[in-house]
C-alpha positions, 0 to 999 in steps of 0.5 A, a space after each residue: 863215182 869220182 867227181 874227176 870223171 864228171 869234170 872230164 865230161 863237163 870240160 869235154 862238152 864245154 871245150 868241144 873236143 877231147 884234145 882241148 879238154 886234155 890241155 885244160 885239165 893237164 891230161 892225155 887224150 887217152 886218159 880223157 877217153 878212158 874217163 869217159 868210157 868208165 863213166 859210160 860203163 858205170 851208167 850203162 848207156 852212152 852219154 856222148 857221140 863222136 862224129 865228123 862234126 865233133 863231140 855232141 851229147 846223147 839225149 841221156 847225156 843232156 839229162 845228166 849234164 846239169 846234175 854233174 855241173 851242180 855237183 862240181 859247183 857244190 864241190 867248188 863252193 865247199 872248197 872255197 868255204 874251207 879256204 874262207 874259214 882259213 882266211 884265204 880268198 880263192 876260187 873261180 867265178 864264171 860270169 856271163 856278159 854281153 858286149 856293152 857291159 864287157 866294154 863299159 863296166 868290166 874293165 873297172 870292175 875286174 881291176 877292183 876285184 883283182 886288187 881286192 882278191 888276186 887269188 880268185 880267177 874270173 872266167 868270162 863267157 860273152 854272148 847275147 841276152 837269151 844265151 846268158 840266161 840259158 848259161 845261168 839256168 844250166 849252171 855253165 856260169 855262176 851269174 850273168 849280166 842281163 836285161 830285165 825282166 828276165 825269166 821267172 826262175 832266175 833271181 835278179 838284182 837291178 843295176 842301171 837304167 840305160 836310156 834308149 836313143 834314136 840313131 839317124 844320119 845328118 841326111 835324115 829328116 829327123 836329124 835336127 829334132 831335139 826329141 822324137 816320139 816313137 810313133 813317128 818311126 812307123 814308116 821308117 826303115 830299121 836296122 834291127 838287133 837280132 832277136 835275143 840280142 836286144 829284146 828291149 827294142 822289140 818291147 819298145 816297138 811292141 808297146 806302140 804297136 809298131 811293125 817297122 820295115 826291117 831291112 837288116 837284122 844284125 847281132 853286132 851293135 857296131 855293125 848296126 851303127 855302121 849300117 846307119 852311118 851308110 844310110 841303110 836305115 835308122 836304129 834305136 840302141 842303148 846309151 852304153 853302146 853309143 860311144 865314139 859315134 861316127 861324125 855323121 850320126 846323131 843320137 836323139 832322145 826318145 820322148 818319154 821314159 824309154 830305157 833298158 834295165 840292166 841287172 845281174 841274175 843267178 839261179 840263187 844268190 844265197 847259194 853262190 860260192 864265197 868267191 861269187 858273192 865277193 864278185 857280186 858285191 864288187 859289181 853292185 858297189 862299182 856300178 852304184 859309184 858310177 851313178 
């Protein structure tokens, strides 16, 4: 069976439509449909369903997708190894990331990586913690930035301890405090990150057996800050998110050592492609230099 058909199938799933997949692969929609039909004939069962809501996987397609992704990654790793043997650094690296890393780290990391390896393409997939771990497990990305600890079946490398801060407005009773113990927040109204967006806050509150009054759950960090700014509640967020805060908000350190541990994770670092290994090296060196 041709790996080209696998690439068509995976691209259709990741793009969500035959038309977009054709544009990405430089193929007509007819050629895309023909490749998919040919795969289904070879397998003897359907792998996709087409409906009003678009393209979706059948249960059999879901079972086969991880294997196809791995075969395509293996082919890409081999091609990159051949280029590396011939003294050329080329390839594609797929990275899972979330907002604060994309804002604070990636511009510097990508600039250095581009300067060192101009022929290697980096594709970014932005999401939340849980989604990034899932992308790593399914092979949708080569590696991803995560909050540690991560799931046991992933390898991880710690990068930075990102301190957690309490956010209050200038009208809040705690505004003048130099440091606040988490236990003092038991009766406060919270603006909380959605589950899966920032699990560090959930772990911190669980550590002190606190069940705060959650008024809103929001997935966007900047929306949380805006809600705090307007007096809708308090929140706790990591330092990397807290840049250019509104003038009426103060970030207050929490008593004790409370932080999220940022790292990078993969199914196996030793089995990464040459391009991915180069990217990981740049990431670890750049973060270490930042202190």
